[in-house]
C-alpha positions as CSV (number, residue, x, y, z in Angstrom):
1,M,-21.4,129.6,-166.5
2,N,-18.0,130.8,-165.2
3,N,-18.0,133.4,-162.4
4,V,-18.2,136.9,-163.9
5,N,-15.3,138.0,-161.8
6,G,-13.3,135.4,-163.6
7,V,-14.4,137.1,-166.9
8,S,-13.6,134.2,-169.2
9,T,-16.4,131.8,-170.4
10,T,-16.6,128.5,-172.1
11,N,-18.8,129.7,-174.8
12,D,-18.3,128.2,-178.3
13,I,-20.0,129.2,-181.5
14,K,-21.9,126.4,-183.1
15,T,-23.3,126.0,-186.6
16,L,-27.1,125.3,-186.4
17,N,-28.9,123.2,-189.0
18,P,-32.7,124.1,-189.1
19,A,-33.4,120.7,-190.7
20,D,-32.2,118.9,-187.6
21,M,-34.7,120.4,-185.2
22,S,-38.2,121.8,-184.8
23,Q,-38.9,125.4,-185.7
24,Q,-39.3,126.5,-182.0
25,D,-36.1,124.7,-181.0
26,F,-34.2,126.3,-183.9
27,I,-35.4,129.8,-182.9
28,A,-34.5,129.1,-179.3
29,A,-31.1,127.9,-180.2
30,V,-30.4,131.0,-182.3
31,Y,-31.3,133.3,-179.5
32,L,-29.3,131.2,-177.0
33,E,-26.2,131.3,-179.3
34,R,-26.6,135.1,-179.6
35,G,-27.0,135.3,-175.8
36,E,-23.7,133.4,-175.3
37,M,-21.9,135.8,-177.6
38,L,-23.3,138.8,-175.8
39,D,-22.4,137.1,-172.5
40,S,-18.8,136.9,-173.7
41,E,-18.8,140.6,-174.6
42,V,-20.2,141.6,-171.2
43,R,-17.6,139.6,-169.4
44,R,-14.8,141.1,-171.6
45,I,-15.9,144.6,-170.7
46,I,-16.2,143.8,-167.0
47,G,-12.6,142.4,-167.2
48,E,-11.4,145.6,-168.7
49,I,-13.1,147.8,-166.1
50,D,-11.8,145.6,-163.3
51,K,-8.2,145.9,-164.6
52,S,-8.6,149.7,-164.8
53,N,-9.8,149.9,-161.3
54,Q,-6.9,147.7,-160.0
55,Y,-4.5,150.0,-161.8
56,I,-6.1,153.1,-160.4
57,D,-5.9,151.7,-156.9
58,T,-2.2,151.0,-157.3
59,I,-1.6,154.5,-158.7
60,N,-3.4,156.1,-155.8
61,K,-1.2,154.2,-153.4
62,L,1.9,155.4,-155.3
63,I,0.6,159.0,-155.2
64,G,0.2,158.7,-151.5
65,K,3.8,157.5,-151.2
66,A,5.0,160.4,-153.4
67,N,3.2,162.8,-151.0
68,V,5.0,161.3,-148.0
69,A,8.4,161.5,-149.9
70,E,7.7,165.1,-150.9
71,Y,6.7,166.5,-147.6
72,G,8.7,164.4,-145.2
73,S,8.0,161.4,-143.0
74,T,5.6,161.4,-140.2
75,H,6.8,163.0,-137.0
76,Y,4.2,162.2,-134.3
77,S,3.6,164.8,-131.6
78,S,1.1,162.5,-129.9
79,T,0.0,158.9,-130.1
80,T,-2.5,157.9,-132.8
81,W,-2.8,154.2,-132.2
82,Q,-5.4,152.8,-129.7
83,V,-5.6,149.7,-127.6
84,K,-9.1,148.5,-127.1
85,G,-9.1,145.2,-125.1
86,K,-7.4,142.7,-127.3
87,N,-7.6,145.0,-130.4
88,V,-5.0,147.4,-131.7
89,V,-6.2,150.2,-134.0
90,L,-3.4,151.6,-136.2
91,D,-3.3,154.4,-138.7
92,N,-4.9,154.4,-142.2
93,G,-7.4,151.6,-141.6
94,Y,-4.9,149.0,-140.3
95,G,-5.8,147.0,-137.2
96,L,-4.7,143.9,-135.2
97,N,-7.0,141.7,-133.0
98,F,-6.2,138.7,-130.8
99,Q,-8.1,135.7,-129.5
100,P,-7.1,132.5,-127.7
101,D,-6.2,129.6,-130.0
102,G,-7.5,126.9,-127.6
103,K,-4.0,125.5,-127.2
104,G,-2.7,127.8,-124.5
105,G,-1.5,130.5,-127.0
106,N,-3.1,133.2,-129.2
107,T,-4.1,133.6,-132.8
108,F,-4.4,137.0,-134.3
109,T,-5.5,138.8,-137.4
110,L,-3.9,141.8,-139.1
111,L,-6.4,143.7,-141.3
112,D,-6.2,146.5,-143.8
113,G,-8.8,149.1,-144.7
114,D,-10.3,146.9,-147.5
115,G,-10.9,143.9,-145.3
116,N,-7.9,141.8,-146.5
117,Q,-6.3,139.8,-143.7
118,L,-3.1,138.2,-142.5
119,I,-4.1,135.5,-140.1
120,Y,-1.7,133.8,-137.7
121,Q,-2.4,130.3,-136.6
122,N,-0.5,127.0,-136.2
123,Q,2.9,128.8,-136.5
124,T,1.9,130.1,-139.9
125,L,1.0,133.5,-141.3
126,I,-1.8,133.1,-143.8
127,P,-2.7,135.9,-146.3
128,V,-6.5,136.0,-147.0
129,P,-8.2,138.3,-149.5
130,A,-11.4,140.0,-148.4
131,G,-14.4,137.7,-148.6
132,A,-12.4,134.7,-149.7
133,T,-11.1,131.4,-148.2
134,V,-7.7,130.0,-148.9
135,D,-5.6,126.8,-148.4
136,A,-3.0,127.5,-145.8
137,L,-0.6,125.1,-147.4
138,E,-0.9,126.9,-150.7
139,V,-0.4,130.5,-149.5
140,G,0.8,130.2,-145.8
141,I,4.1,131.8,-144.7
142,P,5.9,129.6,-142.1
143,V,7.2,131.3,-138.9
144,M,10.7,130.0,-138.4
145,N,12.7,133.1,-137.5
146,D,12.2,136.8,-136.9
147,M,10.5,138.6,-139.7
148,T,9.2,142.1,-140.3
149,Y,6.2,143.0,-142.4
150,I,6.4,146.6,-143.9
151,L,2.9,148.1,-144.5
152,N,2.2,150.5,-147.4
153,D,2.2,153.5,-145.0
154,G,5.6,152.6,-143.6
155,T,4.5,150.9,-140.4
156,E,6.9,148.1,-139.4
157,I,5.4,145.0,-137.7
158,T,8.2,142.7,-136.4
159,F,7.3,139.2,-135.3
160,K,9.8,137.8,-132.9
161,A,10.0,134.0,-133.1
162,G,10.8,131.6,-130.2
163,A,12.8,128.4,-130.4
164,P,11.3,125.9,-132.8
165,D,9.6,122.8,-131.4
166,K,11.9,120.7,-133.6
167,A,15.0,121.7,-135.6
168,F,14.6,122.1,-139.3
169,N,15.5,119.0,-141.3
170,S,16.5,119.9,-144.9
171,S,16.3,116.3,-146.0
172,D,12.6,116.1,-145.7
173,F,11.7,119.8,-145.0
174,S,10.2,118.9,-141.6
175,G,10.5,120.8,-138.3
176,G,11.8,124.4,-137.9
177,M,8.4,125.9,-137.1
178,A,8.2,128.3,-134.2
179,D,5.7,130.3,-132.1
180,I,5.6,134.1,-132.4
181,T,6.5,135.2,-128.8
182,S,6.3,139.0,-129.2
183,I,5.3,141.7,-131.7
184,I,6.9,145.1,-132.1
185,I,5.1,147.8,-134.0
186,T,6.8,151.0,-135.0
187,R,6.1,153.9,-137.5
188,D,8.7,156.6,-137.3
189,N,8.8,157.8,-133.7
190,Q,5.7,155.9,-132.5
191,G,6.0,152.4,-131.2
192,M,4.5,149.7,-129.0
193,K,5.2,146.1,-128.0
194,I,3.0,143.1,-127.4
195,S,4.6,140.4,-125.2
196,D,4.0,136.7,-124.5
197,V,1.9,136.2,-127.6
198,N,2.4,132.5,-127.2
199,V,0.9,132.4,-123.7
200,A,-2.8,133.2,-123.6
201,G,-3.1,134.1,-120.0
202,S,0.1,136.2,-119.9
203,M,-0.1,138.2,-123.1
204,T,0.4,141.9,-122.5
205,I,-0.4,144.7,-125.1
206,G,1.7,147.7,-124.2
207,S,0.5,151.2,-124.7
208,P,1.8,153.2,-127.8
209,T,4.6,155.7,-126.9
210,I,6.2,158.6,-128.7
211,E,9.9,159.4,-128.7
212,T,11.8,162.6,-129.6
213,P,13.4,162.3,-133.1
214,T,17.1,161.7,-133.1
215,D,20.0,162.4,-135.4
216,V,18.1,165.0,-137.5
217,A,19.9,165.8,-140.7
218,V,20.8,169.5,-140.4
219,S,21.1,169.8,-144.2
220,Q,17.5,168.9,-144.7
221,P,15.4,171.6,-146.3
222,T,13.3,173.5,-143.7
223,T,9.5,173.2,-143.7
224,T,6.7,174.6,-141.7
225,T,3.0,174.4,-141.6
226,Q,0.1,176.7,-142.3
227,T,-3.6,176.4,-141.6
228,V,-5.7,175.9,-144.7
229,N,-9.4,176.8,-144.3
230,V,-11.6,175.0,-146.8
231,P,-15.2,176.3,-147.3
232,A,-18.1,173.9,-147.6
233,N,-18.2,172.5,-151.1
234,T,-20.2,170.0,-153.2
235,L,-18.9,167.2,-155.3
236,P,-21.5,167.0,-158.1
237,M,-22.2,164.5,-160.9
238,Y,-24.7,165.3,-163.6
239,E,-25.4,162.9,-166.6
240,H,-27.9,162.9,-169.4
241,Y,-29.3,159.5,-170.2
242,D,-31.6,160.2,-173.2
243,E,-34.8,158.6,-171.8
244,N,-33.1,155.4,-170.7
245,E,-35.7,152.9,-169.4
246,N,-33.4,150.7,-167.3
247,Y,-33.5,151.1,-163.5
248,D,-29.9,149.8,-163.5
249,T,-28.9,153.2,-164.8
250,I,-29.5,154.6,-161.4
251,D,-27.3,152.4,-159.2
252,V,-25.1,150.5,-161.6
253,V,-24.2,153.1,-164.3
254,H,-24.6,156.4,-162.5
255,G,-23.7,155.1,-159.1
256,E,-20.3,153.8,-160.5
257,R,-19.6,157.2,-162.1
258,V,-20.2,158.9,-158.8
259,S,-17.9,156.5,-157.1
260,S,-15.1,156.9,-159.7
261,T,-15.5,160.7,-159.4
262,W,-15.1,161.0,-155.7
263,K,-12.5,158.2,-155.2
264,G,-9.6,159.9,-156.9
265,V,-10.5,163.3,-155.3
266,I,-10.6,161.9,-151.8
267,Q,-7.5,159.6,-152.1
268,N,-5.5,162.5,-153.5
269,K,-5.9,164.4,-150.3
270,S,-3.2,164.0,-147.6
271,P,-3.9,161.8,-144.5
272,A,-4.1,165.0,-142.4
273,E,-6.7,166.5,-144.7
274,Q,-8.7,163.3,-144.8
275,A,-8.6,163.1,-141.0
276,A,-9.8,166.8,-140.7
277,I,-12.7,166.2,-143.1
278,L,-13.8,163.0,-141.2
279,A,-13.5,164.8,-137.8
280,K,-15.7,167.7,-139.1
281,I,-18.3,165.3,-140.5
282,K,-18.5,163.5,-137.1
283,S,-18.8,166.8,-135.2
284,D,-21.6,167.9,-137.6
285,G,-23.5,164.7,-137.0
286,G,-23.0,163.3,-140.5
287,L,-23.0,164.1,-144.2
288,S,-25.7,164.4,-146.8
289,I,-26.0,163.2,-150.4
290,Y,-28.6,164.6,-152.8
291,W,-30.1,162.6,-155.7
292,E,-32.3,164.0,-158.4
293,L,-33.8,162.3,-161.5
294,G,-35.7,163.7,-164.4
295,D,-38.4,161.3,-165.8
296,A,-39.8,161.8,-169.3
297,D,-42.4,159.0,-169.1
298,N,-45.7,160.6,-170.3
299,T,-45.3,163.8,-168.3
300,N,-42.1,165.3,-167.2
301,E,-41.6,164.6,-163.5
302,I,-38.6,165.3,-161.2
303,Y,-37.8,163.0,-158.2
304,H,-35.3,164.1,-155.6
305,K,-34.3,163.0,-152.2
306,T,-31.5,163.7,-149.7
307,F,-30.0,161.0,-147.6
308,D,-28.0,161.6,-144.4
309,Y,-25.3,159.3,-143.0
310,E,-23.0,159.2,-140.0
311,P,-19.5,157.6,-139.9
312,Y,-19.0,154.3,-138.1
313,A,-16.3,153.9,-135.4
314,N,-12.9,153.3,-136.9
315,E,-14.2,154.0,-140.5
316,T,-11.8,155.8,-142.8
317,L,-13.0,158.7,-145.0
318,P,-12.7,156.6,-148.2
319,Q,-14.6,153.8,-146.6
320,F,-17.3,156.2,-145.3
321,I,-17.8,158.0,-148.6
322,G,-17.9,154.6,-150.4
323,R,-20.7,153.4,-148.0
324,V,-22.6,156.7,-148.5
325,V,-22.6,156.3,-152.3
326,N,-23.4,152.5,-152.2
327,S,-26.3,152.9,-149.7
328,S,-27.9,156.0,-151.2
329,K,-27.9,154.7,-154.8
330,T,-29.8,151.6,-153.7
331,D,-32.2,153.6,-151.5
332,F,-32.8,156.2,-154.3
333,R,-33.5,153.5,-156.8
334,N,-36.1,151.9,-154.5
335,Y,-37.6,155.3,-153.7
336,V,-38.1,156.2,-157.4
337,H,-39.5,152.7,-158.2
338,A,-42.0,152.9,-155.4
339,E,-43.2,156.4,-156.6
340,E,-43.2,155.8,-160.4
341,G,-42.9,152.3,-161.7
342,D,-41.9,152.5,-165.4
343,I,-39.5,155.4,-166.2
344,E,-37.7,157.1,-169.0
345,I,-34.7,158.6,-167.4
346,E,-33.7,161.9,-168.9
347,Y,-31.0,162.9,-166.4
348,I,-29.6,162.1,-163.0
349,Q,-27.9,164.5,-160.7
350,T,-26.0,163.5,-157.5
351,D,-24.4,166.0,-155.1
352,I,-22.2,165.0,-152.1
353,H,-22.0,167.9,-149.7
354,F,-18.7,168.3,-147.8
355,P,-18.6,170.5,-144.7
356,A,-16.1,173.4,-144.2
357,Y,-13.0,172.2,-142.5
358,S,-9.4,173.2,-141.6
359,Y,-6.1,171.3,-141.8
360,Q,-2.4,171.9,-141.5
361,E,-0.5,172.1,-144.8
362,V,3.3,171.6,-145.1
363,I,5.1,174.4,-146.9
364,P,8.7,175.4,-147.4
365,G,10.0,177.3,-144.3
366,T,11.5,180.2,-146.3
367,S,10.4,183.7,-147.2
368,K,7.6,184.1,-149.8
369,T,6.3,186.7,-152.1
370,T,2.8,186.9,-153.5
371,K,2.5,187.4,-157.2
372,Q,-0.4,187.9,-159.7
373,F,-1.3,186.0,-162.9
374,S,-3.6,187.7,-165.3
375,S,-6.8,186.3,-166.7
376,S,-7.5,185.3,-170.3
377,S,-10.6,184.9,-172.4
378,I,-11.4,182.0,-174.6
379,N,-14.0,182.2,-177.3
380,E,-15.1,179.5,-179.8
381,S,-17.9,179.2,-182.4
382,R,-18.9,176.6,-184.9
383,D,-21.5,176.1,-187.7
384,F,-23.4,172.8,-187.7
385,Y,-25.6,173.6,-190.8
386,E,-28.9,172.5,-189.2
387,S,-27.6,169.2,-187.8
388,E,-30.4,167.3,-186.1
389,N,-28.1,165.5,-183.6
390,Y,-28.2,166.4,-180.0
391,G,-24.8,164.8,-179.8
392,S,-23.4,167.8,-181.6
393,I,-23.6,169.7,-178.2
394,K,-21.1,167.3,-176.6
395,A,-18.9,167.3,-179.7
396,F,-18.7,171.1,-179.5
397,T,-17.8,171.2,-175.8
398,D,-15.2,168.5,-176.3
399,D,-13.5,170.7,-179.0
400,Y,-13.8,173.7,-176.6
401,L,-12.1,171.7,-173.9
402,L,-9.2,170.9,-176.1
403,K,-8.8,174.6,-176.9
404,L,-9.0,175.5,-173.2
405,K,-6.3,172.9,-172.3
406,S,-4.1,174.2,-175.1
407,E,-4.3,177.7,-173.6
408,L,-3.3,176.4,-170.2
409,T,-0.4,174.5,-171.7
410,K,0.8,177.7,-173.4
411,K,0.9,179.4,-170.0
412,D,3.5,176.8,-168.8
413,L,2.3,177.2,-165.2
414,S,4.8,176.4,-162.5
415,D,3.7,174.2,-159.5
416,E,3.2,177.4,-157.4
417,Q,1.0,178.9,-160.2
418,I,-1.1,175.8,-160.6
419,K,-1.7,175.8,-156.8
420,G,-2.8,179.4,-157.1
421,L,-5.1,178.7,-160.0
422,E,-6.6,175.8,-158.0
423,K,-7.3,178.0,-155.0
424,E,-9.0,180.6,-157.2
425,L,-11.2,177.9,-158.9
426,Q,-12.1,176.5,-155.5
427,T,-12.9,179.9,-154.0
428,N,-14.6,181.9,-156.8
429,G,-15.1,179.2,-159.4
430,Y,-15.4,179.3,-163.2
431,T,-18.3,180.2,-165.5
432,L,-19.0,178.8,-169.0
433,N,-21.4,180.5,-171.4
434,L,-23.0,178.4,-174.1
435,N,-25.2,179.5,-176.9
436,L,-27.1,177.4,-179.4
437,K,-29.2,178.5,-182.5
438,D,-32.0,176.2,-183.5
439,T,-33.9,176.5,-186.8
440,D,-36.4,173.7,-186.2
441,G,-39.8,175.2,-187.2
442,E,-38.8,178.7,-186.1
443,D,-35.5,180.3,-185.1
444,N,-34.8,179.8,-181.5
445,S,-31.7,180.9,-179.6
446,Y,-30.8,179.1,-176.4
447,G,-28.2,180.5,-174.0
448,R,-27.1,179.3,-170.6
449,N,-24.4,180.1,-168.1
450,Y,-23.0,177.3,-166.0
451,S,-20.9,178.1,-162.9
452,Y,-18.8,175.5,-161.1
453,K,-16.4,175.5,-158.2
454,M,-13.4,173.1,-158.1
455,V,-13.4,170.5,-155.4
456,P,-10.1,170.4,-153.3
457,G,-8.2,167.3,-154.5
458,E,-9.3,167.6,-158.2
459,S,-6.7,168.2,-160.8
460,V,-7.1,171.2,-163.1
461,D,-7.6,169.0,-166.1
462,G,-10.1,166.8,-164.2
463,F,-12.0,169.9,-163.1
464,F,-12.4,171.3,-166.7
465,E,-13.3,167.9,-168.1
466,R,-16.1,167.7,-165.5
467,V,-17.2,171.2,-166.3
468,M,-17.6,170.5,-170.0
469,D,-19.2,167.1,-169.6
470,H,-21.8,168.5,-167.1
471,S,-22.5,171.6,-169.1
472,A,-23.1,169.7,-172.3
473,A,-25.5,167.3,-170.5
474,K,-27.3,170.1,-168.7
475,L,-27.8,172.2,-171.9
476,R,-29.1,169.1,-173.7
477,S,-31.6,168.3,-170.9
478,W,-32.6,171.9,-170.5
479,I,-33.5,172.3,-174.2
480,N,-35.1,168.9,-174.7
481,Y,-36.6,168.2,-171.3
482,H,-37.2,171.5,-169.4
483,M,-38.0,173.6,-172.5
484,D,-39.9,170.7,-174.1
485,E,-38.3,171.4,-177.5
486,G,-37.9,167.8,-178.8
487,A,-36.0,167.5,-182.1
488,I,-33.7,170.4,-183.1
489,N,-31.8,171.6,-186.1
490,I,-28.6,173.0,-184.8
491,E,-27.5,175.9,-186.9
492,S,-24.5,177.0,-184.8
493,M,-23.0,177.0,-181.3
494,S,-20.7,179.3,-179.5
495,A,-18.9,179.3,-176.1
496,S,-17.0,181.8,-174.1
497,S,-15.3,181.8,-170.7
498,T,-12.5,183.4,-168.8
499,I,-9.7,181.6,-167.2
500,P,-9.6,183.7,-164.0
501,G,-6.6,185.7,-162.9
502,F,-5.2,184.5,-159.6
503,S,-2.5,185.2,-157.0
504,Y,0.1,182.7,-156.0
505,D,2.9,182.3,-153.4
506,Q,6.4,182.0,-154.6
507,F,8.9,180.7,-152.0
508,A,12.6,181.6,-151.8
509,P,14.9,178.6,-152.7
510,V,15.4,176.3,-149.8
511,P,18.9,174.9,-148.8
512,Q,19.4,171.7,-150.8
513,A,20.5,168.5,-149.1
514,A,23.2,166.5,-150.8
515,P,21.9,164.2,-153.5
516,N,20.5,161.0,-152.1
517,A,21.1,162.2,-148.5
518,N,19.5,160.3,-145.7
519,R,16.3,161.6,-144.3
520,P,16.1,162.5,-140.6
521,N,16.4,159.5,-138.3
522,N,13.0,159.4,-136.7
523,R,13.0,155.8,-135.6
524,H,11.5,154.6,-132.3
525,S,14.0,152.8,-130.0
526,L,11.9,149.6,-130.2
527,D,12.8,149.5,-133.9
528,V,16.5,150.5,-133.4
529,N,17.1,147.9,-130.8
530,N,15.5,144.9,-132.5
531,H,16.7,143.3,-135.7
532,D,14.0,143.1,-138.4
533,G,15.1,139.7,-139.6
534,H,13.4,138.6,-142.9
535,I,11.7,141.7,-144.4
536,L,8.5,141.4,-146.4
537,Y,6.7,144.2,-148.2
538,E,3.0,144.7,-148.5
539,A,2.2,144.6,-152.3
540,G,-1.5,145.6,-152.5
541,G,-3.1,144.4,-149.3
542,M,-2.7,142.0,-146.4
543,H,-3.2,139.2,-148.9
544,Q,-0.2,140.1,-151.1
545,W,3.4,140.2,-149.9
546,E,6.8,140.4,-151.5
547,Y,10.0,138.9,-150.3
548,D,13.3,139.3,-152.1
549,G,11.6,141.0,-155.1
550,R,8.9,138.3,-155.6
551,G,5.5,137.5,-154.3
552,T,5.6,135.0,-151.5
553,Q,3.5,132.5,-153.5
554,A,6.2,132.5,-156.2
555,I,9.2,131.8,-153.8
556,S,11.3,128.9,-154.9
557,K,14.6,127.6,-153.6
558,A,17.2,125.1,-154.9
559,N,16.6,121.6,-153.4
560,P,19.4,121.0,-150.9
561,N,19.1,117.3,-151.7
562,D,19.2,117.7,-155.5
563,S,20.6,121.0,-156.9
564,S,19.0,120.4,-160.3
565,N,15.5,120.8,-158.8
566,Q,13.6,123.8,-157.4
567,V,11.4,123.5,-154.4
568,S,8.3,125.8,-154.5
569,G,5.1,126.2,-152.5
570,F,5.0,125.9,-148.7
571,F,8.3,123.9,-148.6
572,G,10.0,126.5,-150.8
573,R,9.0,129.1,-148.3
574,K,10.3,126.9,-145.4
575,L,13.7,126.8,-147.2
576,A,13.6,130.6,-147.7
577,F,12.9,131.4,-144.0
578,S,14.8,128.5,-142.4
579,Q,18.0,130.5,-141.7
580,S,18.0,133.5,-139.3
581,V,19.1,136.8,-140.8
582,N,19.7,140.3,-139.3
583,D,18.4,142.4,-142.1
584,E,17.2,145.9,-141.2
585,F,14.7,148.3,-142.7
586,S,15.6,151.8,-141.6
587,G,14.4,154.0,-144.5
588,T,11.9,156.8,-143.9
589,T,11.4,157.5,-147.6
590,P,8.7,155.3,-149.2
591,F,9.8,152.2,-151.2
592,M,8.4,150.8,-154.4
593,T,7.4,147.2,-154.6
594,Q,8.2,144.9,-157.4
595,K,4.5,144.8,-158.4
596,E,4.4,148.6,-158.6
597,K,7.6,148.7,-160.7
598,E,6.2,146.2,-163.1
599,L,2.9,148.2,-163.4
600,L,4.8,151.3,-164.3
601,S,7.3,149.8,-166.7
602,N,5.3,147.0,-168.4
603,I,1.7,148.2,-168.4
604,L,1.5,151.9,-168.0
605,R,4.8,152.5,-169.8
606,I,5.8,155.3,-167.4
607,T,9.5,156.1,-167.3
608,Y,10.8,157.5,-164.0
609,P,14.2,158.5,-162.6
610,D,15.7,155.9,-160.3
611,A,19.3,156.5,-159.6
612,S,19.5,153.6,-157.2
613,G,18.0,151.2,-159.7
614,S,16.1,149.4,-156.9
615,G,12.9,151.4,-156.7
616,R,14.0,153.3,-153.7
617,L,13.5,156.7,-155.2
618,T,14.8,159.9,-153.6
619,P,12.2,162.6,-152.6
620,E,13.0,164.5,-155.7
621,E,12.5,161.5,-157.9
622,W,9.1,160.8,-156.3
623,V,8.0,164.3,-157.0
624,T,8.9,163.9,-160.7
625,L,7.0,160.6,-160.9
626,K,3.9,162.0,-159.1
627,K,3.0,164.2,-162.1
628,S,3.0,161.2,-164.5
629,L,1.0,159.2,-162.0
630,I,-1.7,161.8,-161.8
631,N,-2.0,162.0,-165.6
632,A,-2.2,158.2,-165.9
633,R,-4.9,158.1,-163.3
634,D,-7.0,160.8,-165.1
635,N,-6.6,158.8,-168.4
636,L,-7.8,155.6,-166.7
637,N,-10.7,157.3,-165.1
638,G,-11.8,158.6,-168.5
639,N,-11.5,155.2,-170.1
640,S,-13.5,153.6,-167.2
641,Q,-16.4,156.0,-168.0
642,I,-16.4,155.0,-171.6
643,Q,-16.2,151.3,-170.7
644,T,-19.1,151.7,-168.3
645,V,-21.3,153.1,-171.1
646,Q,-20.2,150.2,-173.3
647,L,-21.2,147.7,-170.5
648,Q,-24.6,149.4,-170.1
649,R,-25.3,149.0,-173.9
650,A,-24.1,145.4,-173.9
651,M,-26.3,144.5,-170.9
652,Q,-29.3,146.2,-172.5
653,T,-28.8,144.2,-175.7
654,Y,-28.3,141.0,-173.6
655,N,-31.6,141.5,-171.8
656,Q,-33.4,142.5,-175.0
657,N,-32.2,139.2,-176.7
658,F,-33.7,137.0,-174.0
659,E,-36.9,139.0,-173.9
660,A,-37.2,138.6,-177.7
661,M,-36.6,134.8,-177.4
662,S,-39.4,134.6,-174.7
663,N,-41.8,136.5,-177.0
664,A,-41.0,134.3,-180.0
665,Q,-41.5,131.1,-178.0
666,Q,-44.8,132.4,-176.6
667,K,-46.1,133.2,-180.2
668,I,-45.1,129.8,-181.5
669,Y,-46.7,127.9,-178.6
670,S,-49.8,130.1,-178.9
671,L,-50.0,129.3,-182.6
672,L,-49.6,125.5,-181.9
673,R,-52.3,125.7,-179.3
674,D,-54.7,127.4,-181.8
675,I,-53.9,124.7,-184.5
676,I,-54.6,121.9,-182.1
677,S,-57.8,123.5,-180.9
678,N,-59.0,123.9,-184.5
679,V,-58.1,120.3,-185.3
680,K,-60.3,119.1,-182.4
């Protein structure tokens, strides 16, 4: 069969004729045909989930760019890069490592935080996806002149090319290839140089240096920083699984929901906040994650276990948390299986415990006043007329969530007020009261209060969605599992809560810079004094690059020997980079790649202001776009959860189909064996 990551299959529906085959062969063929149809459905859902995850990753990167644009470019006060032997550790998971090429020079690899690579060898830069192999002629980028690679975080890596071994010949596209002689790395006012890259014994990796910003724009709005103290908090996930008997529910279904919950929260934090969290985890000696499972097999039993993990060297916070979730979900599955064997999963709860930490937050450098916003109560009740469906609980909380969101919309909160509400929810939390009347056998009234605290990095909508989902699941489990109620006849339900009052800071207007004014010039002299040459932009990892608005694999040029033909592939790239240029990348406001522009316009259908028309948004335009990006990400996360449930059901049906086929074959062969035995 085709690889699942490829999604598509070669399945065809065939018409079976029972007269052309034996009974057992016909039954087997029916089950196999059904299995192939189910296989197609599984692959389709996997494809949809994979696309959603790719879109979310791109949106998170755009939100990160918006944060940089909103709060200003990085001004280093001390070096953050490190030189370790022949390795260079950069910011945000990027790194560079060297090794001799066996020909008197050096090869090197540029990596990103996801393990994608840009490998230099044989005068060619080769983009390689994580865990994959490629054909250098198909994807390689020839080194012929100076070129600068712009990373997603704004880091500029300039490759200075020496003289080619042989001049480029446009008649047969031969020659023109050159060694990289030096590498210049800069990001704002931090920079470093690596010399004699083409001479193994003489290569020198210079230490990173910091320079004072120059030519600061006086009209730029003033900002300052304040210390934000974040108390210890827990990122929880609670789901009801209605006595599911599949162990895959633990690590595949529930584990993926845990991952999708924390991923957006972590990546929505600023780099400074992420660094502060990771530093505190390291100083505390690690981080713990708690797993709990309710089993309804014969007798109700609860299994719980806490796992502790320490960050690895050079591991980023998203990478560390991802490892924590992936390792613990497998370990917990194995632990439960060793203790219990067969299970009927009623619920699973997972809590990631974050330590208290402090970080510096950028705020306007103007006077501020603190104001108050009053609280409001929200009540809702509904008759269900003795409905026997536990799903009515979730239906009711979904309706209550819509009412709560409507009340928030009516308040028309400003950005400062939303920030104040977030801090209140993070500090003092929110309590939801749920009541259910059951008339099954005798009248029973069940009432529970559920309290939650918002996790820093969550959106307000995302927080209340989590509250309602978890509360509905907990009430259902409490009545059915912990109270051992079984079937219920829901007469009515009611809910009440209070959107808390809160204080918020309102800053005086800041002096506005002229429209589209340049940002402060914070460039390192190594960048200023060296031309960038051909400029390529990272477009989703070290394995994807854009040049002149197109992916490097799609570059094509007119054939100089025949103007009616286009030259593509490696030779098309040789034509593109054969002439030296003195282009310069000097912007400090983040840019938008062609791939990102196409995602917004063609797939997500997000409109955004772009006065330049080129994707180089102003800081104000980035701020406007950021709100739409957050909404789009929340919607995709919600869809992914629904798709994950669909995948679980399809996989269960798929497995049940082959189990049924095996049972049918066993019965047939058992019958044939008995007949033969009787004949003898």
